[in-house]
C-alpha positions as CSV (number, residue, x, y, z in Angstrom):
1,M,132.2,90.9,-87.1
2,C,132.2,94.6,-86.3
3,V,135.4,96.5,-85.8
4,C,134.9,97.0,-82.0
5,V,134.5,93.2,-81.5
6,C,137.7,92.6,-83.6
7,L,139.6,95.1,-81.5
8,S,138.4,93.6,-78.3
9,V,139.4,90.1,-79.4
10,L,142.9,91.4,-80.5
11,Y,143.3,93.2,-77.1
12,H,142.3,90.0,-75.3
13,I,144.8,88.0,-77.3
14,Y,147.5,90.6,-76.5
15,K,146.7,90.4,-72.7
16,L,146.7,86.6,-72.7
17,S,149.9,86.4,-74.7
18,K,151.8,88.2,-71.9
19,C,151.1,85.0,-69.7
20,L,152.4,82.6,-72.3
21,P,155.9,81.1,-72.3
22,Y,156.1,81.7,-76.1
23,A,155.5,84.7,-78.4
24,V,152.3,85.3,-80.2
25,K,152.5,87.2,-83.4
26,L,149.7,88.4,-85.6
27,F,150.2,89.6,-89.1
28,W,147.8,91.4,-91.4
29,V,147.7,89.7,-94.8
30,P,145.8,91.8,-97.3
31,G,145.0,89.0,-99.7
32,H,145.8,85.4,-100.7
33,S,147.8,86.0,-103.9
34,G,151.2,87.5,-104.3
35,I,152.1,87.2,-100.6
36,Y,155.1,84.8,-99.9
37,G,154.0,81.8,-97.9
38,N,150.3,82.7,-97.8
39,E,149.1,80.0,-100.1
40,Q,151.0,77.4,-98.1
41,A,149.6,78.8,-94.9
42,D,146.1,78.6,-96.4
43,Q,146.7,74.9,-97.4
44,L,148.1,74.1,-93.9
45,A,145.2,75.7,-92.2
46,K,142.7,73.8,-94.3
47,A,144.5,70.5,-93.6
48,A,144.6,71.2,-89.9
49,S,140.8,71.8,-89.9
50,F,140.3,68.2,-90.8
51,K,142.4,66.8,-88.0
52,S,141.1,65.5,-84.7
53,Y,141.1,67.7,-81.6
54,V,143.9,67.0,-79.2
55,G,143.5,68.4,-75.8
56,F,141.3,68.4,-72.7
57,E,138.0,66.5,-72.9
58,P,135.1,66.9,-73.2
59,V,135.1,69.3,-76.0
60,L,132.1,71.6,-75.9
61,P,131.2,74.2,-78.6
62,V,130.9,77.8,-77.5
63,S,128.6,80.1,-79.5
64,T,129.7,83.3,-81.0
65,S,127.3,85.3,-78.8
66,V,128.7,83.8,-75.6
67,V,132.3,84.7,-76.7
68,Q,131.2,88.2,-77.6
69,S,129.4,88.8,-74.4
70,Q,132.3,87.4,-72.3
71,L,134.8,89.6,-74.3
72,Q,132.5,92.7,-73.7
73,A,132.3,92.0,-70.0
74,W,136.0,91.5,-69.8
75,T,136.7,94.7,-71.7
76,L,134.3,96.6,-69.4
77,R,136.1,95.3,-66.3
78,E,139.5,96.1,-67.8
79,T,138.5,99.7,-68.7
80,Q,137.0,100.3,-65.3
81,T,140.2,99.3,-63.5
82,R,142.2,101.9,-65.3
């Protein structure tokens, strides 16, 4: 993923987090070893990836290109309204 797409995604998460009743925190972790709790977080994430989806049905996959184009369109709309 290019830097501009990553920044767009982070900005989108930031905007969405303002509407949530709970806090969303993102932390940069430079590597897997030597960071307290990171190994456990990695194990928990791997375990969660094998669990069944719980939520609204039907579950439909969305391609990366669709997500990128939607984020770009949203970013363009947001920057034009400023």
